[in-house]
N, C-alpha and C positions, 0 to 999 in steps of 0.2 A: 595475528589476533583477530578473532571474529567479532562481528558487530555486537553480539550479546555480551561478550566479555568487556568490550569497550564501554557499552552503555552501563553495565554494572559498575565499572570503575568510576565512571562519571558520577553516578548516583551516590557512590560511596565517598567521593571526594568532596561533594557539595551537598548541602541539604536540599530537600525538595523545594523549599521556598526560594532558595538561592537559584536553583536551576530554573524555576518558574520565572524569576525576574530576568535572568539572562536571556531566556527564549523570548520573553515579551519585549525586551529592549533591543533585540538584534534580529532574530529570524521571523518573529511574528508581532511586529509593532502594531499596537491598536487592538489586538485581540483580547478577549476577556479571559480572566483566570480559568473559568470553566472550560473554555475552548482549548486553551493551551494544555490544561490537564488531560483533556481527551487525546491530544497529540502525544503527550508523554506516555499515557497508558497504551495507546496504539503501538508506539515504537517499542515499549517494553514487552508487550505481548508478542510482537512480530520479530523481536530480536534485531531491531534496527538502531543505528546510531542517530539519535535525535538531533545531534548537532550538524548533521549533513542535510537536514531538512528533506527527508524522503517523502513527507506528506504535507499537504496544504490544507488550510482552513478555508472552505468555500461557502459563503452565504448563499443559500438557495431558497427561493420563495416556495413555501409550503401552503397549499390550499387548505389542508386539514388544520394546520396551526394558525392560519390566517396572518402569517408574517414570515420574516426571514429566519431561517434556521441554519446555524453553523454546522457544517458537515465536514468530516475528515475525508479527504480524497488523496489517493496516491498521485505522485507526479510522474512524468515520463521517465525521470531518472531512476525511480524505484523499479519500474518495469524493466529498464535496461539492466539494473543491478540483479534483479531476480533471474532474468534470462542468462546473464553472464555466470551466475553461480552454478547453473546446471552443467556448465562445461560443454554444452551442445550448441551454444550460440556462435554462429560463424559469420556474422555481419549482416549488413543491409545495403540496399541500393540507394542511390541518390533519389530524392523525391522527383516525380514526374508530374508536371502540372498541365491542366487543361487550358483552353483559351481564356483570356481575360474577359470579364464582364463588368459593365458599369451600371449600377442601379442607384436609385434614390431611396434610401431606407430611413424612415422617420425624419424626413427633411434633410438628410445628409447624403451627399453624393459619394459613393464608394466604388472603387475599382478593385477587383479581386479575381483570383483564379477560380474558374468554375468548379474544378475538382483537383484532387491530388492523389497520386497512386504511389505506393511504396511497397517493397518486398523485403521480407525478413527471411534469412536462411538459418536452418537448424539441421544438425546431424541426427538422423533417425536410422538406427541399426546400421551405422557405418556409411550411410548415403546422405548427401546434402539435399534437403528438401526445401522448396520455396513456398512462402505463404504471402500472397499479395492482397493488399487492402486498398480500396478506392473510396475516398470520402469526399463529399461535396461541401463547398464553403457555406452555402445557404442553409444546410442542415446542421452545421456545427457552430457557427459564429455565436458569440455571446453578445447579448443586448446590453446597452448602457443602463437601462432601467426596466422594471417589470412591464411598464405600460407603454413602451416604445419599441419600434423595430430597428432603431439606429444601433449600430455596433458600438461596443465599448472602445475605450482608447487603444487597448492592446490589439484588438482585432482590426481596427482601422489602420493602425500604424504598421502592423506586421501581418498582413493578410496571408502571405505565403508561409511564413514561419509557423504561425499558429495552426494552420490547416495541415502542414507537414507533420506536426507533433500528433495531431489527431489520427492521421493516416498511419503513422508509425505505431501508435498505441494499439490500434485495431489489428495491425499485422502481428504485433507481439502477442496479443491475446489469442490470435489464431494459431501461432506457432507454439506458444507456451501456456496452454489453458490452465494447467495445474498451478503454475506460479502466479498467474494474474487473476485467476478466479473470475467472478462476475463483477469485478469493480470497474469503474471508469476513472480516468484521470481528471485532474482539476481543469485542464484545458478543455476537456469535452463537456464538463458539467457546469462550468461557470455561466451564469446568466440563465440557467434552465429552471423549470418549475417542477417541483416534486409533487406527484399526484398520489403517492401511496400513503399509508398510515404513518404517523409520526411516533417515533420512539424516543422518549426523553431520557438521554443518557447523562444528564447533569447529575453529579453526586447528590443523593437524596439523604438528608439528615433526619427525616421522620422515620419512625418505626415501620417496618414492613408489616402490612396487615396480615392477620392470620388467615390461613386457608380454612375452608369449612370441613375438610376431610383430611384424615391422616394419610401421610405418604411415608413409605419407608425411606429414610435418608440414604443418600448415595455417598459412599466413602470415596470421594474423588481422588484424594491423596493416594490411597492404596491402589485405586484403579489405574491411575496414570503412572505410579511407581512401577507397577507390574508391566505396563506397556513399554515404558522407557528402558527397563532392564533388557527387554527383548530386542531393542534397537541396536543394530550393528553398523550403521552408517548414518551420515548426515541427513540423507533423504528421509529416512524413517523418523528421525527426530523432528525434521521440518514438518512432516505430516501430522505429528502429534500436537505441535503447537497450533496448527490450523484447526485440528479437531477440538482442542481446548478452547480456542477463541470462539468457535462456533457454538460450543456447549455453553459458554458464559453468555453469549448473545441470546441463545434460545431460552435459557433460564430467565433472563431479564424480561424477554418478551412475554413469557408465560406468567409473570408476576411472582416468580420464585427466585429472586437473585441469589447468587452464591455468595457466601460470606467473603468479604474482601481479604481477610487473612488467608483463606484457602486459595483464593485467586492468586495472591502474591506468592504463596508457598509453591504452588504448582508451576507458576511462571519461573520461579527460581530453580525448581527441579529441572525444567526443560532447558533453561539456560545453562545449568551445570552439565547436563548430559550433552548438549551441543558443544560445549567447550571440550569435554572429554573426547567426543568424536573428532573434533578438529585436531586435538593433540595426537590422537591415534593416526589420523591421516597424514599429519606432518611427520610422525615417526616412521610410518610405512614408506613415505617418499624418501626420507633420509636413508632408510635401509636399502631401498632400491638403488639409490644413487651410489651407495657403498658397493653393492654387488656389481653394478655397471663399471665402477672404477676398478674393481678386482679383476674383471674380465678383460680389461684393456692390456694387450701384451706389452711387456717392458721394452 
């Protein structure tokens, strides 16, 4: 059973409020309702099992907002999952570390590896290709506070492990750009400052202001229904949910948010189509297994 079907069953078995309470008390303790709702929406749109914690809530200092902003970031486990789903991921090397360095940062003496290098292997047209990333500790470590250079507890306690995850994430982005996109993992972004414009994704209960000019409404349901009908494999459906997630984000940024009912409807359509494709793939695999069995001499 794929992640979309699992997530759909979870949502059907419990109410949204119950799931919210479960996530806040187990996987995301201390998080606000709005932030956990963002996690639920992200997982629903991406077809991910929210109970496996594929994404993290990372507070990032925003200069534009003048404060900390909760941001949803994928974890390294999600990168690994997306790479594995392609069927082309054929493993990785052990991390290779540079010489140790000792520095005093924010009054704290820290010993850490100067750099870490890791290689990810992917099958491309039948050949195994290698993608190597090299990341430096000083460029990646997370600070304990915005106004100090001292590393936070995790980067001080696990200088090797944290840097290895950053190097692996970069290598996975190089090997699987379509699956990872332009995102960064929580390990890479923790303690960083966000310099770009702030987009408030907190559910807004106020009426959407009217635009000053008329626009022809887009029938998104009909549009994506036609696209999904043409999909004959899982990769095609996967591209459609990415297109839809991008469409929703761009509409929000433009001040013309798409009706939540339409968003939920199309996400449901994509989830159903993905489940159909999974069922077809399972059926084809079963048929191939039967053919192979028939060809075995008695």
